[in-house]
C-alpha positions as CSV (number, residue, x, y, z in Angstrom):
1,T,-24.3,151.6,230.1
2,I,-22.1,152.5,227.3
3,M,-20.1,150.3,225.5
4,E,-16.0,151.2,225.5
5,P,-14.7,151.1,221.6
6,K,-12.1,148.2,222.8
7,P,-10.0,148.7,219.9
8,F,-9.7,152.2,220.3
9,L,-9.2,151.8,223.9
10,E,-6.0,148.9,223.0
11,I,-3.8,151.8,221.3
12,G,-3.2,153.5,224.6
13,V,-3.1,150.9,227.1
14,G,-3.0,147.8,225.0
15,K,0.4,146.4,225.4
16,F,2.0,143.5,223.1
17,L,4.7,141.3,224.7
18,G,4.4,142.9,227.5
19,I,5.4,146.5,225.8
20,P,2.9,149.2,225.6
21,I,1.8,149.6,222.2
22,P,2.7,153.4,222.7
23,I,6.3,152.4,222.7
24,Y,5.4,150.4,219.5
25,I,4.4,153.5,217.6
26,M,7.0,156.0,218.3
27,M,9.4,153.7,217.3
28,L,7.9,153.0,214.5
29,L,8.0,157.0,214.0
30,V,11.7,157.4,214.8
31,V,12.2,155.0,213.0
32,A,10.4,156.1,209.6
33,S,11.6,159.9,210.5
34,H,15.4,159.0,211.0
35,V,14.9,157.0,207.4
36,L,13.4,160.1,206.0
37,L,15.8,163.3,207.4
38,K,19.0,161.2,207.0
39,H,18.7,158.8,203.6
40,T,16.4,160.3,201.3
41,A,17.1,163.4,199.0
42,F,13.2,164.9,200.7
43,G,15.3,164.7,204.1
44,R,18.5,166.4,202.3
45,R,16.4,168.8,201.4
46,A,14.7,169.4,204.6
47,I,17.9,170.0,206.1
48,A,19.4,172.7,203.8
49,V,16.1,174.7,203.8
50,G,16.3,175.1,207.7
51,A,19.9,175.5,207.7
52,N,20.3,178.2,205.2
53,E,16.6,179.0,202.8
54,V,18.1,181.0,200.2
55,A,21.1,179.0,199.7
56,A,19.3,175.5,199.2
57,K,17.0,178.1,196.6
58,L,20.3,179.1,194.6
59,T,20.7,174.6,194.1
60,G,17.2,174.2,192.9
61,V,15.3,173.4,196.2
62,N,12.3,174.9,196.1
63,P,11.4,175.9,199.9
64,D,7.9,176.4,199.4
65,K,7.2,173.1,198.3
66,T,9.8,171.3,201.0
67,R,8.0,173.4,204.3
68,I,4.4,172.4,202.9
69,I,5.6,168.9,203.0
70,V,7.4,169.3,206.3
71,Y,4.2,170.4,208.5
72,T,2.0,167.9,206.7
73,I,4.2,165.5,208.2
74,S,4.6,167.1,211.6
75,S,0.3,167.7,211.1
76,V,0.4,163.7,210.7
77,T,2.4,162.8,213.4
78,A,0.3,165.2,215.8
79,T,-2.6,163.6,214.8
80,I,-1.2,159.8,215.6
81,A,0.5,161.5,218.5
82,G,-4.0,162.9,219.4
83,I,-5.2,159.4,218.7
84,V,-2.7,157.8,221.1
85,M,-3.0,160.5,223.8
86,A,-7.0,160.3,223.0
87,S,-6.9,156.8,223.8
88,L,-4.6,156.9,226.8
89,T,-6.5,159.1,228.8
90,Q,-10.3,157.7,227.0
91,Q,-11.5,161.3,226.1
92,A,-11.1,163.8,223.4
93,Y,-10.2,167.0,224.1
94,A,-8.8,169.7,222.1
95,M,-6.7,171.0,225.2
96,N,-5.2,167.2,226.2
97,A,-2.1,168.3,225.6
98,S,-2.3,172.1,226.2
99,G,0.9,173.1,228.8
100,Y,3.0,169.8,226.9
101,E,5.0,172.9,224.6
102,L,7.7,173.9,227.0
103,D,8.9,170.0,227.2
104,V,8.7,169.1,223.2
105,I,10.7,172.6,223.6
106,T,13.2,170.8,226.1
107,A,13.8,168.3,224.5
108,I,15.1,169.3,221.2
109,V,17.2,171.3,222.7
110,V,18.6,168.9,225.0
111,G,18.9,166.7,222.1
112,G,21.1,168.6,220.3
113,T,18.5,170.4,217.3
114,S,19.0,174.0,216.6
115,L,16.5,176.6,217.1
116,M,18.0,178.3,214.1
117,G,17.3,175.2,212.1
118,G,19.1,172.9,209.9
119,N,21.1,171.0,212.9
120,G,19.3,168.2,214.2
121,S,18.5,164.8,214.6
122,V,15.2,162.4,215.3
123,I,18.1,160.2,217.7
124,G,18.9,163.3,219.8
125,A,15.2,164.6,220.2
126,L,14.1,160.9,221.0
127,I,17.0,161.0,223.7
128,G,16.3,164.3,224.6
129,A,11.9,163.6,225.6
130,V,13.6,160.5,227.5
131,M,16.0,163.0,229.3
132,V,13.2,165.5,229.7
133,G,10.5,162.5,231.1
134,F,13.1,161.1,233.5
135,I,13.3,165.1,234.8
136,N,9.8,165.4,235.2
137,N,9.8,162.0,237.0
138,G,12.4,162.9,239.3
139,L,10.3,166.6,240.7
140,N,7.0,164.9,240.9
141,L,9.2,161.9,243.0
142,L,10.6,165.0,245.3
143,D,7.4,166.1,245.6
144,M,8.1,169.0,244.0
145,P,4.8,171.6,243.0
146,S,3.9,171.6,239.6
147,A,4.0,175.3,240.0
148,Y,8.0,174.9,239.9
149,H,8.3,172.4,236.6
150,P,8.4,175.3,234.2
151,I,11.2,177.0,236.1
152,A,13.8,173.9,235.9
153,T,12.3,173.2,232.2
154,G,13.5,176.6,231.8
155,I,17.3,175.9,233.0
156,V,17.7,172.7,231.5
157,I,16.3,174.5,228.6
158,L,19.8,177.2,229.1
159,V,22.0,174.7,230.0
160,A,21.3,172.7,227.3
161,L,21.8,176.3,225.0
162,I,24.7,177.3,227.1
163,L,26.6,173.9,225.8
164,N,25.7,174.2,222.8
165,Q,26.3,177.6,222.2
166,G,29.9,176.3,224.2
167,S,30.6,174.3,221.3
168,D,29.9,176.5,218.3
169,I,32.8,179.2,219.8
170,A,34.7,176.4,221.3
171,S,34.9,175.1,217.2
172,W,35.1,179.1,216.3
173,I,37.9,179.6,218.4
174,K,39.6,176.3,216.9
175,R,38.9,177.4,213.2
176,L,40.7,181.1,214.4
177,R,43.9,179.3,215.9
178,T,44.2,177.7,212.6
179,L,43.9,180.0,210.8
180,G,46.1,182.3,212.3
181,K,49.1,179.7,212.1
182,A,47.8,179.0,208.8
183,R,48.6,183.2,207.9
184,E,52.0,182.9,210.4
185,S,53.5,179.8,207.9
186,A,52.7,181.9,205.4
């Protein structure tokens, strides 16, 4: 018989105080990412590079260095996710998470992150991920064929993008009206 490595399996299927260990890992990563992004100079630099690389460079930020650090952090979190996934499925297979790309993009967009960069939050991404989980679970409960899941996900992305763009358009219209009123009174 093959002996199972208990500590490794505990990462994916173990519980502490009745809560699955992957939830603790996720919450630790969410808190650390939120603090890094919103409460450190590096986070401000990363947001600046994402919003406008040229302007960030003019203020003294090194976009290449910032981007390398962001990609390194991303690879570390992907590694942690891979370890949790391997422990959960009890197999280490390079294509284990294949097909989750659309769900991740949907979670990010639904969470309010701009695909153009410079705008978004870790908490919003978490909320988006929970919503995508609810949507996928609902589709499964409705016994929707899995071939239709990407279509439903695409519709959610379109609605989120339209709502996001709608708020941008509304703010531009408000600015134009304010500018017009200022010109009339001048």
